[in-house]
C-alpha angles and dihedrals in degrees: 000000000000086000091056092049091051092052091049091050091052090050093052090048093051092050091050092051091050093051092048092051092049092050092048094052093050093048092049092052093051093048097045117103120252111268120239115261093238093063137027117253114257115256115256113238118238120259118275116256092243092057091048092050094050090051093049116109118258116257111264094052100276113138114234117242118248116266118256091249094054093048095048099047100041117191116001115258114233115245119233117266117266115232114227115236113264115234115226116250113256115258116246115261116257122228105243099178142002119205137176121213133181099035115128106159102020115079116245090226091062091053095044088049092070096043113096096187103098134187111272094024122115114265116253127183092207093051092049089053090052091048091052091052090048090055090048090051092057084076101219099107141072093202136012123193134176124216130185130212127186113229132175094266098040137287129342115212117209119193105200113196137184112207125224115252120277111255108242098173140002119216123190124202134181098025113132104145098047121046126234090250092053093049095045088051089059094052127093089186107096136183113260095038132098110265112256121197100203090048090050092050088054090049090053092048091051092050093049091048091053089051090051093050088058093048099260093124096161095057113121130186105220123217109279127242124218128200124218090258092056103260107151112207117197123189122195122200102204096180108256116206114241097185144345114227127193121204137173100041112124099155107023114078114247093231089057090057095042095055089065094050113091094181110100136187112264093035125108115264108259119185094199093051093046091048089054089051091052092048091048090055092046091053091058089076094224098106138059092208138002119198135173138193139167127238131188118273133182126306094007095309126129134230117219114215120195115193122192132190109206123221115253092223124040096160143036144204130200137168138176145129144241139196127223136173092238102045103017117211115007124181124195140192126194123189127172135169125192121195091020110213089344093294098111094245122132133210129180131181128186128177140173124203136185123038090005125037121200137146141188128191122185130181131182129187111187097197118025091153140358129304095041097287107178129207127200122183129184135181121180150160105187141161123208125187108231139170131228122203118216125185110200119213087248128024135024126322116274132209128211123200116210142157119251107215114198124170130169138069146264141207128200130188120194127191128177121237091188139344089283105030129066132175124210130201116196136186121196135185117183138165108204130186142158114236142174096049125150119229090259091050091048088057089055097045100044134131136070093297091063098044122101110277139183120228122202111171145157122209136194121196136175122204129191112195121193101149116129090223124011093206099046109010121195100172140004131051149259129219129182133177121183139176125194123193117194129185101040089110097033135284129072116357119223143119125228125195123186139173131196123189124177133179131189123197123187114229110198117324102317111007121097134201111204131188134186130186120192124186135167147156136198129209126188134021103331118167121237094261091055093052123097107276110181136178132081137051100344103035123014114014120205090048136082118261114279090009093150127037132187149122093263129051140186126172132173119194126186128184135180109203123194134168121252095177139338094290101020129077131184125217135199112193143180126188132186133175149098146223112220148154134037132081092301093060089047095048093047093038091240130149111318091189133027111288123179114240112184133196134178139175150122134280147171133227119208119198112228135164090261093049136274116328113217130212120175133178110204133186122207142153092292097048132262127341131186118219128195127188147143121258126355119319088239 
């Protein structure tokens, strides 16, 4: 029994010790300070067996009184948190060395020259990436890699490169318009050197630019191919024409259009040549607009498409009548047709009936034979009212009205020497006379120069045409030199030489400054009506027609043309010139020597289906004159 009691006492003691230990651990956890977030709080050790035993309840159930220390101190005060020590940030690595490996032909200095990472500078991943790209951009290498090595004093950077092959030969293919020598002369890439991509791109750009300067705007230098042994093969697609199509023509025959197109299938597309074709078609006067474009064909070729919009009216007819004291009632009819039946031919007929009978018939064939041989024929018996100016030795100047009677015919053949230059050969047979003069007027206009004469002449002329549009030029020029010899087949004997030079300068987008210089001289026995008679609508504005007469002539015309609306243009003009010298000037008491006679004024041009109508108001030495005409003066 004593043994049982002893065992029970030991059990009670063990339970008490367990309870005391549990209480001690909980109290310590509640009283412990909160651990910093950077580190875990240290684990509290369990209570010592002696402390547990002292706190255990006394056997018999009485609770032990708290120890004096526990009572005096009360709850434990938390201690302040302890900051962990901060580790210093690592210092950036220093570049100790920069090396290049793998280069054989390319100098190391050239490579190092584009690398910004230098010895002694802090290492930067971003900067090394930029340095690698800079080495790639030099263009000498197939691959570029960057390696790093740790050394005692920092980091060693190694740029490992693999060079492009050395060019052993350059082969060109597809070039027809530019020779091998011309293309090689444009290249900086040479055999015996490492291939360089940026240099090659510049070579290709230079070759394409040279093609464009010559009008081959579709030419493309394709990416090159290189063999293992360094042969560089370059192909050039110049833009070969597969076909030339014509659309929009419903009246004009297609063969008429095609004979003015120099661009042919199988040729290389040339913008300058095609633009000249378009301008040539526009100058025919059959079309409102002519446009062209290129579309893709087969196997890299192009198809040229020319689209025309035909004019609604290519002819005209007019009739009317007038009454005068000299001839009474006169009726007239005027009929003309351009692009006859779509063939490009022209015919015009004019007749007057009643108190005055005249007629004119004109025919033009633009292409009687290849290449572009032109034929003009004219037959006429016409009368034109004109005015002669006589300055007596004493008294005021007098004017004499008369009829110019001219009957006969002419024939002209024109043949081009080039796209811009044409020569003309003309034959003319005229009978000219001055009629309807009173006895007093016959006394004024008397002498061999005013008697009826027969003219048989042959003329040769050369024309250089560079205007962008012959009907409404904005740029370019026109030059003509001609020589006429009369009398070889009978009639009056004289020689006439003339020159005509014009220039058109664009001012801004739509304004035009235009100049014309006329000059001429006559030798021999030329009748009055073959002399230079200037003044009026077509020569010297601000003066009456035929105001000045002579065997020599010089005129300068200047116009500034500007748009007022879509179909209306304004003009400021100034003219200066004279006709002087010879027997005519002496007989009429005109200018014996060159004297400047100037005129100036304003005008308008109205666009119509038959061409621009012209109205000018000019001011000269004799006052103001109004001038009316069709088309530009020059």
